[in-house]
Each structure stands twice: as structure tokens, then as C-alpha cells.
C-alpha positions, 0 to 999 in steps of 0.5 A: 449571306455576306462573305466574311473578310479580315475586316469582319471576323466572326466575333470581335475581340473581347477586350478587358480594359484597365486604366485610371485618368482622363488620358485612358478614357480616349482609348476606352471610348475608341475601343467601344466606337470600333465595335469591340466588346468590353466585358469588364473595366478595372480601375483604381478605387474611388479617392477622397478629393477636394476640400470636403474629401468627397469620394470621387471615382476615376475618370475611367470608372465614370466613362465605364459607368456611362456605357454600363460596363461592369467595373472592378476597383481593387486595392491590390492587383495580387488579390486572388479575387482580382484574378478570379474576376478577370478569368470570369470576364472571359476576355481575349486580351487585356488593354492597359492604359495609364494604370498600375503595374500588373503581376504576371498572374494577371497579365497572362490570363487572357488567351492573347495576353496583355498589351500596354500603351506607353507615352514614348517611342520605346525603348526611349523613356521607360518609366512613369513620366515619359511626356515630361522628360521628352520636353525637359530634354529638348526632344523634337519628337516623341510618340506612343508605343503599344507592347505586350506586357512582360515581367520587367516594366516597359520592356515587352515586344513592340506592336505599334509605334506612332511618332508625334512632333514636339514644337518649340513652345509645346508644354507637357499638358499640350503634348499629353492631349495630342498623345491621348488621341494618337494613343487611342488610335494606336490602341485600335490599330493594335487590336485590329492587327492582333485580331487579323493575325497581322501583328509582328511584335519586335523586341526592344533594344535594351541598349537604347533604353533611357529612364523617365522616372517619376518627378517629385516636388523637390525635382521641380525647383528651377536651377537658374544657373543653367542655360536659358533654353534648358530652363525654358524646356524645364518649365514647359516640360513640367507645365501644368503638372507638377509645375516648375517653381522658384522662390520669390520673397520667401514664397513659391512662384510656379512658372508655366510658360516662358520665352527666350529673350536677348537680355544678358544684363540680368544675373542668374536667378534675379527677377526684374519686374518691368511694366509689361514683363517679368524677366529672370536671369539664367546662365545665358540670356534672361527668360520672360515669364508669360504664365505663372502662379503665386502661392495661394492664388490661381494661374494667370498670364503675366499681364494680370499678375503684374497688375496685381503685383504693382497694386500690392495685391 
């Protein structure tokens, strides 16, 4: 009989997984890939989407179904039936990735508690939009953190942190995709440490906490009086969702990518259409917009946009 080691315990942890979007799927897949048992997945109910308003399952539900994992889709996490179903799953721990806020009556059920994957180096950027705010604020580094849940959101003791560099042209969408895979690896590292009794959770310094609140459409209009670098960060920090925008001829123009120029002759907020460029003045130098979307049309590169614009389409 093979000798038992820390890498091969008698029984792998039973991990109840909670999540909703594609971002969470990478973590679920990684958990399964490393041999952990997932007795139950909890996600949001199917939602009506598209022009036909067809009921569509979450990305996590689709992934769980592919792996024949039972799925629970509660409207309210405080319903007694939810806690009962979680108890019956007999999980050792709950892993939460991009899901809703859990009541204490739920996250305290497993014997090892519950942990969350968050898209920042906590305590920096507590809140719903840490990816966006890191780029909007011009940070050159962010990362992911796993932490044990406690009643106050994003304040629990930290288990694992993994840093991620932010390059000067990186958009929120690109950072999201990098973070999704770094986060999945951090989730498995967290499970391994807890399983081996090697986790050493550390309290967060609340004095270092910064907010990362949810971003609404009204927050996305560009203030062209700000310096060009600030506007550039704002555009890429909201790209592709929810999308920075400006108004042009009374219609919304979404902006997804931009580049700094050395032009100082264009007033703030003024759009200059040139044969091969669309320039907009800021509080310092002009920005060259390289990817955008007219109201009612799809996103496109500036060259395609200008061909249609110059043709009057």
C-alpha cells in the first residue's frame, strides 16, 4: 500500500461552489481538474436574454451541467430551503467566485467555513468593480486575493494573494481574462493549503482599504476637461463593459480604445475627423480614438468607422 503524504490525503475536500459568470467557470473547472469533489453548485436563476427573451442559464450552470453536478438556483439566499440544501450537500468548504453576498447563516455551514476569490490585492479595491477601478486609477499592478468570508463584505482574513501587472494599454476586458486564470490557480492553491493545514490567514488592514463601487451608466460619460492620460485610463478601464461614452451630433458614441498624441491645438471635447484618425481634445493633449461604437451599430476599428462616416452612413 502506497505511503500517504500531504499531497495525497485520505479524502479530498468536498467543495461546494458558488458563482455565476464566465469568470467563475475557470475556477470551477480548475477545482474539478485537481480532483476535488463538487457535490453542489449554487448559481443565479436562468434569466431572460436576447430579443426573444429566452430563458438562459448562467455560464456556471452550463459548466456544472456538462459535468453532471447538481445545481441550485435560488432567488434568495436567505430562504431556509437554501441552507437545508447546502447542509445536505455535506461539503467541507464553500468556494465563492463572482456571486452574490452570502448571509452568515449560509457561509458558516461547512466545517472549514467559506472563502471568496476577489479581483484585487485586498484590502485595496473592496467592492463590486475592482478590475475597472484599478485601470481607471492608472495602477500598474493589481491581483487576486482569496479570503475567508465574514459578515462585512470583502473584509475577511486573507489566505492567498497573487499579483498581476497592468500594462499601459491593457483594457478591463483583457485584465479580466488574465485574472480569471490567475484566480483559478489561486483558488486551487487555497484549497490545497487548507487541506494540508498550511493556511495562515492574515487580517486585513482596514486603514489601507479603498472602495471600488459598482459603475453605472451615468458614471461612464467622459469628462474631456481632464488630462489626456486620465481620460485614456478611463476609456480602457471601462472597455468593453460598461463602456465609456461621449455625445456626438446628439447621439451616443462609445469609446473602447485610445492613444495619446502630442496635439495641443484641439480644445477639450472637440472632435476632429481626419482622413485616417479621429481626434478628441482633452485638458492636455488630444487623444486618438482607435476603437469605438456608434449608437445602434457594432464596435469597430477607427478605419472602418471613418469609411462609413465619410460615406455618410
